[in-house]
Each structure stands twice: as C-alpha cells, then as structure tokens.
N, C-alpha and C positions, 0 to 999 in steps of 0.2 A: 506536571504533577510530581514526576520523579525528582526534578531539580528542587522543587519546593520542599519535598520530603527530606532530601539530603540537607537542605538549608536549616530546617528545623532541628533535625537530629544532631547536626554539628554544633548546635547552640548559637548559631549566627544571628538568630532572630532577636536575641537580647542585645546585640551589638550594632545591628544595622537593619535597614529595610530591604526586603526582597525586591529585586529589580522589576521594572515594568516589562510586560510581555505584550503579545498581540492576541486579539480575540479571533475566534473562528466565525462567529455569526456575521452575515453580510458579506463575506469574502467570496472569492472565486475558487471553486473546486474543479480541477481538471482530473478526469478519469481516463487512464490509458487502459483500455480493455472493457468495453461496455457489454459484457456478457451477463450471466446471472448474478455474479458477485458485484460487478460494476454497477448494475442496475439497482441492486439493493443498497449500495453505498450512496448512489444518487438519491434514492427515495429517502434515506435517513438524513441526508444533508438538507433536505427541505425543512426539517425541524429546526435548523439553524439559519434559515433564510439565506442559504448560500445560492449563488448563481452557479450552475453546473454546465460544463462543456466536456466533450469527450473526443477521443481518437480511437478508431478501430480500423481494420482493413477496409471496411465500408460502413456507410451510415446505417443506423438501425431504423428500419421502417417503423413509423409511428412514435419515435422517441421525441419527447417534448424538449430535449436538450440540444444545445448548439453542437453541431458536428464540425470539427476542425480537421482538415485533410492531412496534417502531419503532426507527429509527436513534438517536433520543434515549435510549431505554432501553438500547440496546446500548452507547452511549458512556458512560453512567453506570456500567454494569456493568464496563467494560473497564479494564485497565491499559495495554494496547496495542490500538489500533484500526487494523486494516488495511483499506484500501480496495481492493477488487477488482471493484467494480461497473462496468457498462458506462457509457460516456460518452453524450453527447447531451443534447437539451433536457430530457428527463425527469429527469435526475440533476444538472443544472447547479446548482452551489453548494449541494447538499444538506448538505455539511459546511460549516456556517456558524458564526457566533458562538455560537449556542445549543448546538450539538453540541459545539463545542470547550470551552465552559464546563462541559458535562456530563462531558466526558472528565476535566477537572480538572487541578490543578497537579502531580499525580504521573503523569499520563497521557502517552502517546506516540502520535502519529499517523504511520502509514506509508501512503503512497499509491503503489501500483504499477499503478493503473488508468488513468485519464485525468485530466489536470490540471484540467479543467473541473468535476469533481465537488467540488473543494475551492475555497471562496472564498479565494483566495490573500491578499488584503488582510486578511481576518479572521484568517487563520492567522498572518501576520506580526505583527499586533497581539497575538494570544494568546501567541506565542513571546516577543515583546519584553517583555511585561508579566509573564511567568511564569505565565499562566493555564493553560498546559500545559507539561509538562517538556521536550518536544522533538519533532522531526519528522524522518522519513526520507523523502525525495522522489525518485522516479525520473521523475516527470512534472510538467509545469507548465502553467499556463493559456496562456502565450504562448511556446511553444518556438520557437527555442532561447534565449529571453530570460526567465529567471526574474525575479520581482519583485526589484528592485535591493536592497531591504533584506534579503531572504533571504541574500544573499551576505555580509552583515556579521554574521549571527547565529551564535554558537558552538553553540547548541542545535539547529541544523539540519544534517543530513547530506544533501548534494545529489549526485545522479548524473544523467548526461546521457541519460536514457531508453534504458538499455541492458539492459532486462529480458531481451530475447531475444538479447543480444549474446554468445553463446558459439558455438564451432565446432559443437558437438553440436546445439544448437537450430536454427541456420541450416541444417545438413544435413537435419534432420528436416523443416524447412519446405520445403526444395527437394524432398525425397522426396515430401512430401504433394502438392505441385503436380504432379509427374509421375504419381503415383497417380490424382489427380483427372482429369488429361487422359486417361490410359489408360482409366479406367472410364467417363468421359463418352463417349469415342469408341465404346466397346464397348456401353454400355447406355443412354446418354443421361442418366445420373444420376451426379453426382460422389460421391466418397467422403465429402467434408465440404464444407459451404458456409460462407462467411464472411459474416455479416450485414453490411449496409451500415453500420450504426451502429458496429460493431466495427472496420471498416476505416478509419474516419475518424480 
C-alpha cells in the first residue's frame, strides 16, 4: 500500500502501470512466538485462508497449527514470517543471515515483536540484494533511529512502533491497570502480570 501510495503521489500512474505484486491469501504464514499475540495473528490469518505453522521453545498444547522444531525450518517453510517472540538476551539476533536466506527471495519478514530479535544489518543486506522480497517493521534495534539504509529501501514498510496505538487498545490497557490495582488491593494478587522482559 505504501509503495502504491508513493506511485500515485509521484504522478507515475499517468505514465506507466504499477508493478505486479503477490497476494497474501492462500500463502504460508510462519509465526515465531506462538504466545497470546502469535495466536491472535494465527486466528486472523484464517480470514485469508492462510496455512499457519509456528516455532516456539515447545509445541503449544491443543494448537491446530503445524509446529516446526527450529526457526530455520519455519523460515524455509514460510512465504511470510511474522515475529511475535519476546525480546531480551535469549532471542537477540535470532533472525540472522541464515534465517533470512532460508526465507528466500520470495519471502517477506514482518516484525511486530522487539527490534533486537532481528539482526537489522543482516536484514538490510538481504533486502538490498533481493535475498528476501520485503519486510514490514513496527520495531527497530535502536528506536527511534532505524538503520539509515532501511529508510532508502522501497521493499521495506516502516512504522514507528505503533502496534498498540489505537484508542481501543490504550483504553483496554488503562482498564487493565485499574483492574490490577483493584484486585491487588482486595486479594494481594493482580489480574495480570507483565514479565520484566516484556516491559523492556
């Protein structure tokens, strides 16, 4: 959409046709991190008739989706690889040159987790050389300063870490804070805890 928007605004539409792209429906969606957010992404992907597989530290009991035992296998399997894994030292740069090469020249990487999970320099190299088709990024290694070369690449869509930036989501977040306070005062236990690694 962003490339099409730029195409129209530049006045290119009157001179040439917009290029052929690829559709999402019917494709393979790989999810790295099948927690609450990953499960939500998987559920929404069913609306596009996507086949879903995932990689986690361990298989999720009762999940209807294919579990693959390594991130590398998941990348090889995927048309679109979505990162929803937690950040921190254990996941730093797990999406590296090897994983990007496994995703391949027709594959797309989407990161809505933490910028540190993806080796941003490796991603820039893969995008520049066409080793992957494209990337959609809502998070970056050094926010609010994305890798300078990302800003020049037409095959990358960049957003300023706005995943929770809706009125409805922020209202739900505020409601949860109030529910946590009320329950903690009443029982000594919160409704929901935020792990320190997720808060960073």
